[in-house]
Backbone as CSV, one residue per row, in Angstrom:
resi,resn,N_x,N_y,N_z,CA_x,CA_y,CA_z,C_x,C_y,C_z
1,MET,12.584,20.088,-15.424,11.433,19.234,-15.595,9.989,19.993,-15.429
2,ALA,9.966,20.791,-14.571,8.800,21.646,-14.275,8.443,22.594,-15.393
3,GLU,9.344,22.976,-16.075,9.145,23.816,-17.296,8.642,23.126,-18.370
4,GLY,9.022,21.818,-18.456,8.552,21.036,-19.692,7.134,20.728,-19.337
5,LEU,6.771,20.438,-17.994,5.472,20.165,-17.935,4.570,21.317,-18.073
6,GLU,4.897,22.439,-17.493,4.233,23.808,-17.639,3.943,24.053,-19.275
7,SER,5.021,23.794,-20.118,4.927,24.050,-21.551,3.905,23.158,-22.147
8,TRP,3.882,21.788,-21.540,3.079,20.833,-22.063,1.551,21.312,-21.730
9,ARG,1.467,21.683,-20.402,0.000,22.000,-20.059,-0.577,23.363,-20.923
10,LYS,0.343,24.161,-21.105,-0.057,25.405,-22.013,-0.551,24.935,-23.304
11,LEU,0.358,24.090,-23.925,0.025,23.582,-25.294,-1.296,22.840,-25.189
12,TYR,-1.298,21.986,-24.345,-2.583,21.017,-24.257,-3.904,21.858,-24.045
13,HIS,-3.761,23.079,-23.232,-4.961,23.939,-22.930,-5.140,24.641,-24.302
14,ARG,-4.278,25.053,-25.024,-4.426,25.801,-26.290,-5.306,24.812,-27.260
15,ILE,-4.692,23.510,-27.325,-5.584,22.531,-28.288,-6.823,22.547,-27.806
16,LEU,-7.094,22.239,-26.576,-8.455,21.939,-26.105,-9.474,23.088,-26.398
17,VAL,-8.922,24.260,-26.084,-9.916,25.546,-26.261,-10.005,25.766,-27.770
18,SER,-9.238,25.262,-28.677,-9.507,25.350,-30.090,-10.413,24.488,-30.678
19,LEU,-10.851,23.432,-29.983,-11.656,22.417,-30.465,-13.223,22.913,-30.354
20,PRO,-13.970,22.269,-31.081,-15.524,22.677,-30.751,-15.857,21.953,-29.661
21,ALA,-16.842,22.456,-29.019,-17.488,22.028,-27.626,-18.264,20.536,-27.944
22,SER,-18.646,20.357,-29.275,-19.161,19.085,-29.429,-18.338,17.983,-29.516
23,GLU,-16.939,18.274,-29.521,-15.979,17.204,-29.376,-15.636,16.745,-27.982
24,MET,-16.064,17.537,-27.020,-15.448,17.418,-25.517,-16.059,15.977,-25.080
25,PRO,-17.208,15.433,-25.306,-17.607,14.237,-24.795,-16.587,13.020,-25.256
26,GLN,-16.281,13.173,-26.465,-15.400,12.218,-27.014,-13.968,12.339,-26.550
27,ILE,-13.599,13.498,-26.312,-12.306,13.632,-25.549,-12.319,13.142,-24.189
28,GLN,-13.446,13.353,-23.511,-13.436,12.886,-22.181,-13.598,11.601,-22.102
29,GLN,-14.300,10.763,-22.898,-14.185,9.260,-23.068,-12.719,8.781,-23.393
30,ARG,-12.110,9.391,-24.280,-10.745,8.751,-24.628,-9.840,8.855,-23.338
31,LEU,-9.919,10.070,-22.665,-9.259,10.383,-21.476,-9.435,9.235,-20.368
32,GLN,-10.757,8.956,-20.111,-11.105,8.065,-19.285,-10.738,6.544,-19.542
33,GLN,-10.626,6.333,-20.837,-10.139,5.022,-21.219,-8.608,4.788,-21.131
34,THR,-7.815,5.893,-21.157,-6.313,5.741,-21.445,-5.704,6.193,-20.109
35,ASN,-6.240,7.172,-19.284,-5.705,7.570,-18.170,-5.833,6.575,-17.066
36,PRO,-4.740,6.310,-16.068,-4.727,5.270,-15.208,-5.906,5.505,-14.111
37,ALA,-6.746,4.601,-13.744,-7.572,4.667,-12.630,-6.914,4.740,-11.125
38,THR,-5.798,3.981,-11.180,-5.033,3.772,-9.956,-3.839,4.659,-10.173
39,VAL,-3.565,5.762,-9.328,-2.463,6.533,-9.559,-1.408,6.097,-8.518
40,LEU,-0.181,5.836,-8.931,0.682,5.239,-7.833,1.717,6.430,-7.438
41,LEU,1.365,6.821,-6.246,2.234,7.919,-5.809,3.433,7.266,-4.855
42,ARG,4.341,8.029,-4.739,5.554,7.524,-3.897,5.280,6.799,-2.617
43,PRO,4.444,7.533,-1.675,4.191,6.797,-0.483,3.617,5.500,-0.627
44,LYS,2.679,5.167,-1.704,2.124,3.822,-1.899,3.228,3.055,-2.330
45,ILE,3.906,3.267,-3.199,4.948,2.300,-3.724,6.022,2.026,-2.515
46,GLU,6.438,3.062,-1.903,7.458,2.908,-0.611,6.822,1.935,0.415
47,GLY,5.393,1.993,0.593,4.733,1.259,1.655,4.709,-0.308,1.038
48,VAL,4.411,-0.542,-0.113,4.490,-1.857,-0.779,5.893,-2.441,-0.616
49,TRP,7.035,-1.617,-1.020,8.375,-1.938,-0.944,8.628,-2.372,0.396
50,GLU,8.132,-1.616,1.443,8.575,-1.798,2.769,8.229,-3.146,3.284
51,GLU,7.094,-3.611,2.825,6.405,-4.936,3.276,7.453,-5.919,2.710
52,ILE,7.845,-5.737,1.518,8.675,-6.846,0.805,9.982,-6.995,1.494
53,THR,10.573,-5.762,1.650,11.944,-5.807,2.233,12.083,-6.143,3.684
54,ARG,11.138,-5.734,4.520,10.973,-6.031,5.894,10.488,-7.438,6.264
55,ASP,9.527,-7.899,5.652,8.882,-9.137,5.955,8.732,-10.223,4.814
56,ASP,9.483,-9.847,3.629,9.088,-10.673,2.450,7.755,-10.980,2.275
57,ASN,6.846,-9.887,2.393,5.552,-9.891,2.259,5.208,-9.426,0.791
58,TRP,4.745,-10.180,-0.090,4.562,-9.883,-1.397,3.093,-9.497,-1.566
59,ALA,2.094,-9.877,-0.666,0.746,-9.725,-0.857,0.360,-8.306,-1.210
60,PRO,0.844,-7.342,-0.622,0.438,-5.920,-0.878,0.740,-5.613,-2.319
61,PHE,1.911,-6.073,-2.846,2.384,-6.014,-4.254,1.469,-6.640,-5.259
62,TYR,1.102,-7.823,-4.882,0.189,-8.394,-5.838,-1.289,-7.821,-5.891
63,GLU,-1.889,-7.340,-4.757,-2.972,-6.619,-4.557,-2.902,-5.322,-5.462
64,LEU,-1.857,-4.688,-5.254,-1.576,-3.332,-6.097,-1.653,-3.649,-7.496
65,LEU,-0.912,-4.709,-7.904,-0.790,-5.023,-9.315,-2.171,-5.579,-9.835
66,ARG,-2.885,-6.255,-9.151,-4.330,-6.506,-9.663,-5.049,-5.284,-9.914
67,ARG,-5.020,-4.259,-8.895,-5.908,-3.110,-9.087,-5.280,-2.195,-10.315
68,VAL,-3.969,-2.114,-10.535,-3.379,-1.604,-11.506,-4.002,-2.080,-12.967
69,GLN,-3.917,-3.391,-13.129,-4.183,-4.105,-14.267,-5.738,-4.236,-14.419
70,ASN,-6.469,-4.114,-13.494,-7.896,-4.207,-13.503,-8.691,-3.245,-12.692
71,PRO,-8.468,-1.976,-13.096,-9.050,-0.945,-12.251,-10.526,-0.807,-12.064
72,TYR,-11.313,-1.354,-13.007,-12.680,-1.181,-12.947,-13.447,-2.632,-12.647
73,LEU,-12.608,-3.642,-12.198,-13.301,-4.727,-11.887,-13.437,-4.782,-10.390
74,SER,-14.462,-5.626,-9.838,-14.720,-5.470,-8.442,-13.750,-6.535,-7.889
75,ASP,-13.396,-6.452,-6.650,-12.408,-7.352,-5.964,-12.737,-8.912,-6.138
76,SER,-14.081,-9.307,-6.090,-14.401,-10.772,-6.272,-14.059,-11.168,-7.767
77,SER,-13.980,-10.398,-8.630,-13.716,-10.851,-9.989,-12.312,-10.814,-10.422
78,LEU,-11.410,-10.272,-9.368,-9.951,-10.272,-9.827,-9.286,-11.499,-9.582
79,PRO,-8.411,-11.858,-10.452,-7.639,-13.103,-10.159,-6.849,-13.030,-8.922
80,ASP,-6.509,-14.177,-8.172,-5.595,-14.170,-6.985,-4.279,-14.339,-7.441
81,LEU,-3.562,-13.365,-7.359,-2.080,-13.269,-7.804,-1.252,-13.549,-6.692
82,SER,-1.701,-13.647,-5.465,-0.805,-13.772,-4.163,0.225,-14.956,-4.164
83,ARG,-0.247,-15.893,-5.072,0.622,-17.119,-5.078,1.380,-17.249,-6.471
84,ALA,1.333,-16.210,-7.153,1.902,-15.973,-8.600,3.541,-16.033,-8.333
85,LYS,4.299,-16.528,-9.188,5.640,-16.701,-9.262,6.066,-15.826,-10.503
């Protein structure tokens, strides 16, 4: 798997350096629109899962779900999913 990632990185780098500098702002904008603002690393996922399995506490899951689905909204404008089924 690491080999595949390294090959992808090299290819991506070659493509980027072949493009004119004038296109970089557009590429940056596309990346910001499509890349996740909330990155889910294993410790975060395990922490949320621990709350569910230990205490049947789904609140951290719903909070994480809100942040993933609405990464650029303020907390006050996010819907309350803690009672969702």
